[in-house]
N, C-alpha and C positions, 0 to 999 in steps of 0.2 A: 217656835223651833220646828214643829211638825210641818208648817207651811214651807219653811226654808228647805227641809228635807224633800218635800214633794216637788218644789221648783227645781232643785238640783237634779233629782231623778229624771224629771221631764227633759231638762236641758241635756243631760247625758244621753238619753234615748235619741234625741234629735241628732246629737253629735255622732253617735254610733251609726245611725242611718246614713248620714251624709259621708261619713268616713268609709262606709262600704262602697259607695259610688267612687269616691276619690281613689281608694286603693285599687279597685278593680280596673280603673283607667290607668293609673301610673304604673302598676305592675305589668301592664301590657304595653307600656311605652307610649301611651296615648297622651297627647298634650292637654294639660289642664291649666287654666289661668285664674281660677277663683274658687274659694271655699268659704261659704258664708253660713252663719247661723242667724236665722231671722230674715226678714224682708225689709225693704225700704232703705232710708239713709243709713250709712255706716256710722256707728258710734265709735268703734275702734277698728282700725285696719292696719295691716302690716304686710309688705311684699317680701317674700322669701323665695329665691330661686325662680323668679318669674311667676309665682302664684300669689295672688292677693288674698290673705286671710282676713275675714271681717266678722264683727259682731254687729248686727243691724237692729234697728229700732223696734220692728214689729216681731215679737217672739212667737210667730205662728208656724214655724218650720225652718227650712234652710235649703240651700242648693249648692251644687257644684257647677261651675261654668267652664265652658270650653271656647277656644278661639274661634271655632266654627260659627258661634252665635253672633260674632261681631261683624258689623257692616264693612268696616275698613280694617283689614288685618294686614300686617306686614309679612306674614307667612305665606309662602306659595300655596295657592288653593289646591294644588295637587300633592301637597306634602302627605306622604303615607301615614304620618303620625297624627293627622287630624282625625277626630272621631268619625266624621262623615265618610272618610275614605277607607275605613276599616271594614272587614267583612261583617255581614249581618250578625253572625253568631257572637263576635267580639263585642259589638254594640249591645246585643241582648244581655251579655254578661254584665256590662257596666250598668245598664238600666235595672237589672234584677238584683244587683248586689246590695242595695239598701234594704230591700225586703228580707233578703237572706241574712244580712247582718242583724236585723232586729229579731228574727226568729232564733238565730243562734244565741243572741244575748239572752233572750227569755229562757231558753233551755239551760244555758250556762248558769244563770242566776238561780234557777230552781235546783239544778244539780249541785251547785256550790253550797246552797243552804242545806241540802240533804247530806252532803259529804262532810261539811265543816261544822255546821251548827246543830243539825239534826232534822228529823222528819216531824212535821206537824202532828200533834196528837189528834185523836178523833174529835171532830167538832162537838160542842155541847148541843143538847137538844134545842131546837128552835131556830129562829131567823133573826139576824141583826138588822135594824134599820140604819142605813148608812147616811141617807140624806132625805129631807122632806121638803116638798115644794110648798111655798107659802100659799095659804088660802085654798089648798086642795083638801080632799077628805081626810087624809092622814093627819094633816096639820090641825084641821077642825076637831078631829077626834081626840087630839092630845098626844099623838105619837111624836117622838123626837129622836134625833140621831143618838145611837147608843142603846136604845130600847131593844129588848129581846122578846120577840113574839113567840110564845110557847105553844099555843093552840088556837084554832079558829073553829067556831061553832062546836066547841067541846071536843074536838078531835085533835090529838097531839100531832105536831108537825114532823116529828122525827129529827133526823140529823142531816147535815151536809147539803149538797146541791138539790137532793131530792126534796128536802124540806122547803127550800126556796121555790122550787117548781110547784109543789103542792099548794103553797100559799098563793102563788101567782095564778094558778089554774082556778082556784076557788074564787079569787077576786074577779077574774075575767068572766066567770060564769054567774056572777051575782050582782050585776048592775041593778041598782035601785033597791036591793035587799039589805035588811039590817043584819049585820054579822057581829057576833060576840068574839072578842079577842082576850086571851090571857097574856098579860105582859109582865116582864121582869125588868124593873128599873133599879139598878144598883142594889140588887138583892131583895127589893120589895116587890112582891107579886100582887097585882091587882087586875081587875077586869074593866074593859071598856067596850063600847059599841062603835061600829063604823059602817057607813053606807056607801059602797063604791058608786061613783058617778058613772053615767053612761057616756061612752065615747065610741061612735061608729060601731055600735052593737056589742061592745065589750065593756066590762067593768074596769075601773082604774081608781087608785087611791092617791097617786102622786107621791110615791116613796121609792127610793132605791134600796135594794135588799142584798144581803149576802149571807152565806152560812155563818153560824156562830163559831168563829175561830177565837180561841182563847189566847193565842200567841205563844203558848207553851210548846216546847219541842222535846223530842226524845231521841237518843242516839240511834243511828241506823245499825242494824245487826250484821251488815256485810255489804259488799259491792253490789250484789244483785238487788238488794232492797233499795240501795241508793239509786241505781238506774231505773228500777221499776217505779219508785216514787216520783222521780223527776219526769219520766216519760208520761206517767198517768196524769200528773198535774198539768204538764205542758199540753198534751192532746185534749184534755178536758177544757182548758182555757181557750185553745185554738178552735175547737168545735163550737163552743158557746159563742165566741166572737163571730165566726162565720155565720152561724144561725141568726145572730143579731143583725148582721148586715143584710142577710136574705130577707129579714122582716121589713127592711126599708123598701123592698120591691113588692113583696106579697101583702104587707099590711102597712103601707106607707103612712097613712093618717095617724094611727095610734103609735107606731114606732118612732115617727119623726118627733113626737112630743118628748121622747126620752133622749134625744140627741144632747150630748154634753159638749160644751165649749171649753176653752182653756181654763176659765175661772172655776167651773164646776169640777173639772178634772183635778185641779190643784186642791180644791176643797175636799174632794173625796180622798185624794192622796194624803192630805193632812190627817184626816180621820183614821185612815188605815195605818199611818205611821204611828199613831198613838197606841196601836195594838202590838208594838214591838217588832222584832226581826221578821216574823212571819207576815205581818201586815205590810211592811216595806217591800218584802220580796214579792208578795202578791201584787202590789201596786206596780212595781217595776216590770214584772213579767206580763201582767195584763195590758198595760199601756204599750209595751214594746210589741206585743202580738197585735194589738189594735192598730198601731202604726203600720205594721207589715201588711195586714189585711186591707186597711184603708188604701194604702199606696198601690195595692194590687188591682184595685177597681179600674175598669177601662174608662176612666174619665179624663178630660183635658187637664193638663198640668201634672197629673199623677203618673207614677211609673207604669201603671197598667195602661194608661192612655198612650204613653210613648211606645210601649210594646205593640199596641194595636197599629200604630203608624208604621212600625218596623215590619209587622206581618203584611200590611198592605203593600209596602215596598217590595217585599219578597214575592208577593202574588203578581204585582204589576211589572216587576222587573226594573223598576226605576222609582226614585223617591217621590213621595207625595209633594206636590208643588209647594215651594217655600212660603208663598203668600198664604196658602191655606193652612199650613202648619202654624204660621205666626198668628193668624186669626183665631185658630183653635186655642193656642196657648194664652193669648190675651183674654179671650172670653173666659177661659178656665181660671185665670188668675183673678179676674174681677169676681167670678162666682165664688171662689174659695175664700177670698178676703171678705167679701160681702157677708157670706154665711158665718164666718168666724166672728165678725163684728156684731152681727145680730145675736149670736149665742153668747158673746161676752156681755153685751148689754142685758140680755135676758137673765143670765146666771148671776150677774152682779146685783141686779135689783132683787133677786131672791135670797141673797145672803142675809143672815139674821142681823149682822151689824148694820147693813144698809137699811133694813126695815126699822131698826132701833133709831137710827139717825133721822128717819122720816117721822118717827113717833108713832109707828104702827104697832 
């Protein structure tokens, strides 16, 4: 059931992103001829008012298509309602709308929880283990998803994101050293030792962590507290997500090991869904923000890459040659699909059920 909730949440987030592009175009009177969730062959498709809506085989994203992209179109190439014939600022709005939609969704979900359900109570002391990589130090030491780490080296971790950062910092600075952990597993407290492995000068244990959220909520005391709670949580998630992507540039080797594909994202979502409303809200907001930040990167096929081409057009005073744009898009598509497949294979082989089937 939790896996189904995670899958539905992920699908809705992709839908909202593409709906942002779609609405930004149609509300400006720009011609649109396709709205797809997923890539590859269409499993289900229906044409309505000249727009083909489709659900496709590879659930790795989605896209909105325009007549401009077709080789042979029956529409006059000088039609002012074609996307390419609109002013740069209008095209920028269309390109940016998906990112804006995901950010608005994340804030709205957090605000809705605070207003309707309540504000999360203060986290319990310690750090929750969300996922463990097979055969890494956390797995070898006996840590498992759901365990709560209370202290490391005899020092209490405290609460919230500060506790997570404290544990991560200690692990990174302790490659090859034996560390003692105090763990709470379903109310039973015990001790264990772990030795962070060395990776490019830093320690790592192969575990994904989060603050110890109980899932309990308390009513907000007023409108100001609702806005404050939603804003604080939103900007905290946004800043942490941006810093995570910065790490791909500044510390690529170690950070790349932590990249999660669709399988791992669903697994984490299922685990967070088990924590109740606050867990589901956190998953939805976090993944929505991740989609926004990821699509803002200036890479081929992503919205950020499209904006770069638009900026170059503004500087040059004419569009980037069509053949160059096509080459960039095709290479970007191959790169993104290839990376997604690698992550899917890696994350699937690390699932506990997969390991059990192999007899490991």
